[in-house]
N, C-alpha and C positions, 0 to 999 in steps of 0.2 A: 715527756714522750720523746724529747731528742735524745736521751741517754739510752733508751730503748731501741734505737737505732744503729748504736754503735756496736761495730763488729758483727752485725747480722748478715751483711752482704757477702761474707766470704764463707759464711756456712753452705756446705753442699746440700743440704736438704732443703734451704731457701731457694738455691740456685736450680734444683729440679723443678721446685713448685712453682717459680718465676717461669720457667720455660715452659710448663704445660699450660699457666695462666696466659701466657702470651699467646700460645697456639690456640687456645679457647677464645681470647679477644679476638684474634684474626678470624676465627670462625663465626663468632657473633656479627662482625662487620660483613662478611662475606654472605651469611644468610639474610641478613636484613636487606642487603641490594640486590641480591640474585635470586632468592627462593621466596615461592609464596605457597602458604598452605594455611588450613584453619589452626587458629591457636597461635600464630606466629609471634604476636606480643607477649603471650604469656610464656613462650618457649625463650624469648630473649631475655624476658626478667628471671626465668630461672638460670640461663646462662651467667648473667651478671652476678646475682647471688651466689651462685656457686665459685664464680672467679674470687668474689668478696672473701668468701668464708676459705677457700683454700689458702688466699694469700696471708689471712690471718692466722690459720694453722701453721702456715710456713715461717711465719715470723715468731709465731710462740716456741716453734721448735728450734729456730735459730737464737733465742734469747736465753741468757743464764739466770737472771734472777727471778725470784719469785712474783716480784712486782710487775716486772714487764710480762712475763707468761699470762699472768691473770689478767694484765690490762688486755692484751691480744685476744685472749679467750672470750673477755667480755666484749669487745669488737664484734668478734665472729659472731655474736647473736644478733648482727644485725642482718645477717644472711642466712644463719641457721635455720629459721622459721620460714623464710621466703621462699626457699628452694622446695619444699615439699607442698606448701600452699599454692605456689605458682604452676608446679608441676602437676598439680592434681586438676587445677583449672585447665592446664594444656590438654591434658588426657581427656577431658569432657568435650574441650573445643575441637580437638583433633578427630576425635572418633564420633562423636554425637553432633558436634556444632550446635548445642542447646543455645536455646534463645535467653535463659535466664543469665548466661554468662555477660550478657550485655548489660546488666542491672548495675545501678550505682552501688549497691551494697557489695556487689564482687569486687569492683574497683576499690571502694573503700577499704574492705577487709585486707586488700594486699598492701596496704598502707598501715592502718590501724592496729590490726593483732601482731606483726612483727616489732612496730614500735613499742607496744604494751609489754611484749616478752624481752626486747632490748632494755626497757626501762627496769624490769625486776632484776636484769642481771646487772645493770650499772648501780644498782642500789642495794646490791647483795651485802657490801661491808656494813650495812645499817641492820640488815634483818637476818642475814645467812640462811636463807630460805631456798635458796638456789645451791649454793654451794654452803656446806656447814663449816666450821671454824677447823675441823679435823682435814681441810684440804690444804696439803703442804707438801713441800718437796722433800720426799725421804733421803735419810742419809745413803750416800753411793748412788743417788739417781739424780738425772740432768732434768728430768721434767715432774710437773706437778702431779700428784695422785690426788683426783677428786673424790670429795664426799658429797654425794648430791643429796640435797634438801627435799622436802615434799613439793615444793613449788616446781623444783626441776622435773620431777616425775608427772606433775600435772601438765608442765608445757609439753613434756614427751608424749602422753596420753592424746592431748590435744593435735598434736602434729600427726600423730599414728592414725588419727581419724581420717585426715586428708589421703593418707596413703593408701588407707583400706579403701576409700571411697574410689581412689583411682583404679585399684585392682578390681572392684565390683565393676566399673566401667569397662575395664579392659574384658573381663570375663564374659560380661553381657554381649559384648562387640562378637564374639565367637558365635553367638547364635543365628546371627543374621549376616555376617560378612560373607564374602565369597572365598572359597578356599585360597586363591592367589593371595589374600590379604591375611591369612594365619601367620606366615614368619614374621611381617612388620609387628603384628599383634604381640605375638610371643617375644619378639625384641623389646617391646614397650613393658611387658610383664617382668621380664628378667632385671630391666633397668630400674624398674620400681620395687622388685622385690630384695635385691641383693644390697642395696645402702639401708632397706629397712631390716634386714637380718643382721647386716653389720651393726648397725646402731643397738639392734636389741641386744646382740652378743656383748657389745661395749657396756652397755647400762647395765644388762643382767649379770654377765660373767665377768666384766673388766677386761676384754679384749681389747688390745690396743696395737698399733702399728708405730713402732719405734717410739713407744711410750703417749702417743697422740690417739684421739678417737678417730675410728677408720672410716666414719660416714661420708666424709667429705672426700676423701681418695675414691672410694668404691663409686661413689654417684659422679664422679668427674670423669672417670674412665668409660662408665657406663653411657654417660649423655655424649661423650665424644664418639664413642662407636656408634650411637644411635644416629648423630648427625651424618656420620660417613655412609650409614645406611639411608638415611633420608635422601644424599645425593645420588647414590647409585642404585637405590631400589626405586623403581618404577609405579609402585602400588599407587601412590596417590598423584601421580604425574599424567597431568591431562595430554601431554603429547603422546606418551607410550601408551595410554589406555585407547586413545584414538587409531594410533596405529596399528595395535593389535587387531583392532575391528575392521579398519578399512586400510588395508594394504597398501603400501606405497607403490606397487606395481599395479593399482586398479587404472582401468582405462579411462574411467571418469575421473574429471578432476574433482579433490576431495580438500576441503580447508578445515582446519581446526581452531575453535574460538573458544576461550576459556572464561568463566564466569565473570570476569573483569571486562570482557567484551574487547580482547587482544587477539590477534592471530598469532598462535603457538606454533602451527605447523600447517604446510601445504603439502600435498604429493607431487611426484613428478607432471603428472597429467596436468594440475593445476598450474605449474609453473611454465609447462608448454604451452597452455591454452592462453595465457597473457591477461586471465581474468582480474588480477589484482593489480595490474599495470594501470587500470582504469581507477584513479584514486576517488573519484566521484561514487562510482558504483561500490568500491570496498567500503568507504563510508556508510553508504546507504545500507550494505550487508550487515556491518556491524551494530548500526543502529536499531535495525528491524530484524535481526536475527530469528526471532521467535515467530514472526509473521512471515517469513520468506516463503513461499510456495504455498499458501493458504489462500481461502478465499478474501481475506483483506489485503493480500498483495501477491496475485498469483501470475505477473507478469513474468517474462524471460528475458534475458540479456543476450545480447549479439555481440560476439567479439570476434575479430577476424573472419567475417563471414560466417560463423558457426552461432548457431542459436543454443542456449542452455537453459536449462529450468530447473531451479533449485530445490533439494529435497534436503530437510532439516532433522535431525535426530539428536535427541538429548544423551548425554553422555553420564551414565549415573555414577554416584559416589561408592564405591565396593564396599565402604564400613558401613553406609546408610542407604542402600539401593531404593529404598521406597519413598525417600523423601528428598535429599540433597541432590543437586547435579555439580558436575565440575565443568560443564560447560555444553557446547554443540558441536556436530561435526555437520558440515554442509557438504553434500555431494551435488555437483552439477551435472544433470543428465543431457546428453547432446539430442537436441530435437530438431535438428536441422531437417534430416530427412521426412520426420513426422509432419513439419510445417510444409513441407514441400509437397507431399502426399495430401495433406488436409487442404492447401490451395489448389491442386489439381481436381480434387473433388467439389470444391466450392466452384470451379470454373466449368465442371462438368453438370453440377446442379444448376447453375446458369443457364449452360446451353439447353439443359432439357426443358428448364422453365421457359425458356424463349421458344422452344419448338411445341411445347404445349400451349402456351399463348398464341403462336402462330395457326395452329390446329383450330383453338378456338375461334379464331378470328375468322379461319376459313369455313368453318362451320355455320359461323354467324352470317357470312356474306352468302354462302350457299342457301342457306334457310330463306334470306331475304330476296335472294333471287327467284327461288322457286314458289313464294308465296303468291307474286302477281300471277303467273299462268295459271298456278293451282286455282286461283280464285276465279279466272275467267273459265277455267275447265270445270268447276263444280257449278257455277252460274249454268254454264251452257247444258250439262248434265240436268239440272234442277228444272230447266226451261222444257227440255225435250220430254221429262218426265211428267210434264205438268200437263201435257197434251195440247199445248198450243199450237205446237209445231205440226199437229196430225196426230191421228191413232197410230199407236205402236204394236207391231206384232207380238205374241207371246215371247217368243226367243229373243228378241231385239230388247224388249221393256226389261227382260231378266239379267240380259248382259249390262244393260245400262244401269240398273239398280245396283248391281255388283260393283260397278265401275263407281258409283257415288258413294257406295260405303266406303269403298277404299280411299277414295278422296277425301272423305270427311276423316277418316283415320289419319291420312298423310296430312292433312291440314293442321289435326289436333297436335300430330308429333311435331311439326314445324314450330307452333306455337309453344310447345313446351320446351322445346330447345332455345328458342330466343328468350323466353321467360327464364330458363335456367342460366343462360348466359347473362342475362341482366343482373340476376341475383348474385352470381358469381362476382362480377366487377362492381358490385353496389352500386348499379345504375337503376334499380327498381326505386322509385318513389311511392310509397303508401300512404294512404290517407289515415288520419287519426279522428276519427268521428264516433260519437255513442253509438253501439251496435247491441241489438238484443239477439244473443245466441238461441234462444228458443225459436224465434221467428226463423231466423235462417235454416236451423235443424228440420222444421216442418216443411219449408219450402224445398230442400234439398232432398228429402225423403219423397214428397210429393213427385218430384220432376223424375226422381229416379225408379219410380213403380214399374212404367212399361219395362224398363230394362231388368228390373228384377223379376217381372213376369215372364220374360223371355226365358230365363234361367230356373224358373219354378220356385222362385224365393219370395217372401212375405216379409215388407218392412214395417214395423211397427215402433211406438215409441212406450217408454215406461214411465220413469220419472222425468218430467220437465219443469223446472222451476222458474216461473215467469219474470223473476226479478234478477236473472243472469245477465247484466249488462256490461260490457265492456268497452274499451277505446281501441278501437282497430279499424281495419280497412274491410268492408263487407264484400266485396268482389273477391279480395285475398281468401277470407274466411270461406266463402262460397266454394272456390277452388278447392280448399283442403277437404271440405266435406265430402262434395263430390267424389274426390280423389278416394277417400276413405271409405265410401259407401259402394262405389262401384270395385273397390278391390274386395270388399267383404262379400260381394254379390258373386264375383269371379271365383272365390275360393270356397264358397259355400255349396253344401250338397243340395240336391233337389228337394222340395219340399221341406227345407228348413228355413227357419226364422233368423232375421236381423234386428237387433234392438238398439234404438237410440236413446240416449238418457241425459239428461243434463242435472248435475247436482251444484249447490252453492256452500261453501265452507266459509269462513271468517273474511279471507281476504282473496280466495281463489274460485275461479270457476271452472268446473271440469265437464266436458263434453266427451260422452262415451260413444263407440260404434262397436257391439260385441257380433260376432257371428258364430256358427256352430260348424265349424269346418275341420280340417286337417290339422291345424295348428302350424306355429312355427318352432324349428328346434332350437336350442339354446345356443347361442354365440353367433346368431344370424343378424344381429342389429346392422353389423356394417353392410350386409347385403341388402337388407329392407330397404335403409335409408341411403344407399350408396347410389352413385350416378351412373345410369345405364346397368344397374345390376337388377336381376330379377332371380326370385326364388325358382327352384325347379318343381315342376309338378309332379308329385309322387315320386322324385327322384329321377324323372325320364327327360323332360323337357322345360324349357322355362316357360311360364304363363304369357299368354298374349300382352303384349303392351311395350312401351318405349323403354322402361326402367327408369323413367325420370319421375312418375307422379309422387312417390313417397319421398324422394328427395327433394323435389319443390316444396312440399307440404311442410317437411321439417324445417326447411329453409325459410318460408314465408312465417311460420309460427314464431321462429325465434326472433326475426325481423321486427315482431310485433311484441317482442318481450314475454313470448309464449313458449310451450314446451308440447313436443310430441312424443309419446312414447307408447309402449305397448305392452299387455302381460299376455302369456301365451301357454298352452299345455297341448302337446302334441296328441292328436285323436280326439281333442274336447274342443277346441276352437281358440279364437283370439279376441281380445278387446283392444282397441286402440283409444288411447285417451288423448285428448287435446285440452290444455290448461293455459289459463289466461288470469291475469290479475284483475278483481274488479275495480270498476270506477271507485274513487274515493266517497262521492256521496252514497252509493249504494253499500258499500262496506261498512260506512258509518251508521246507515240506516239499520242495517241487518244485524251489526252489534246491540243497537239499541232495543230493537224488535225481540232479542233473545234475554236481554236483560229484564 
């Protein structure tokens, strides 16, 4: 080995190879420390194997004896197979980021396959299957003329399979990559194809450079050119991709984070805002970048009296846009004015709520103050109309009767206002006792017959299930029924019939009041059950009443875990349904009876 080094260091070919190898070594160290991309480890292995092969070729060219040249040629087989294998894996990783490249089989093949090939070359003197006995230095030549054996062609065929696989991966990438990535892909195709073509010309046609295999030289200059492209071309560079989408002149602060959760760039607005000066926030942002601005992490950040809301956008890998990402761009939207407006609206709503509460309190106080004198007024009118104070002339009695009726209406209005007020502030306490709805329905229909007769309306019952027992407040349910029946009477035509029905299902009791009136148009539920709301009579005027009856009825039903709703058809009529859950014992007994 020592004798093979003698005189080689003065050879100009070795000097040129050493210079190129030194440059390549510097590039390997620089890429390792300063650049990040998919397949970086395979790329560095390719570089190291290429440097080894190139140095062995240079030493072979600088040696004068057959034994030394064949020795360097044999050592070159440590790098020769590793270059196309590692390059193939790099291409698949760089372009596809394929999961299978992380398998132990891939890592093992990088060691085992080159080792086996080197072993075949090293043992060639015993079997002559890589180089035949015809391998000599011809007279008048300084370099060996190799005669290749069958194992050599088998090795070349195996390595060609890796080269073809890399080309297939690159050509397939054209179909999905964005156009801006095509120059990079073209460069990779050229680097892969030229050494392949040079080796094919050397193997098949005997083409040499200074009597040597040109493959190493071609691949060396190709991969050095690609490294320069890797440094200057920004196709796979996170900072450039983000900057092309989110320009540095944006008014909103923008921070670019790579897939390793490191900040690679921030625009001028981000620097001015001082967002990243807050170390705690910066660490939180990097750790939770995918959750920023989502329902899991919706909070905003306040810096220098300005409030910012983060908006996160994934930055796609241009070679594989549907799967991989290169990182995230985080845009911070200034929401200071929006928060100020929101605060003002909240303050206005609070003021409106306080005004509404003051109005309710005023109504409540006025209603209470009216109740006492109104009771005295009604009592006096009732006493006068009874005749105990003397006989009344016809005109006087008529005026007193009108005053009494309006007093009763006013008293009912005040009662409703006070009741609605209690319901709104959850101050109404209802009893929870067993109630038979059938009995309450009959009582309400009976007591409203005179009112119905005044309007020429008949009250009847259809289906009434005697087992309709619920838990509730009898007085409240009667008030609901009276409201439903009186409403049905007011909205019914003369000579029509109002039907009351009571049906029982597995766990529900439904009480229905059906009228044959003008019906309720669609979308009027808010008015029907609204507070101080009334339906227009034939589109002209509101029906006589306070507009509180149905509102109170639904509130009372819900407070007893029930529901009040209606079905209606214009020109046909309306049916109001009051539903409650049955008592547990009644529901169980009903189910046993059915079974």
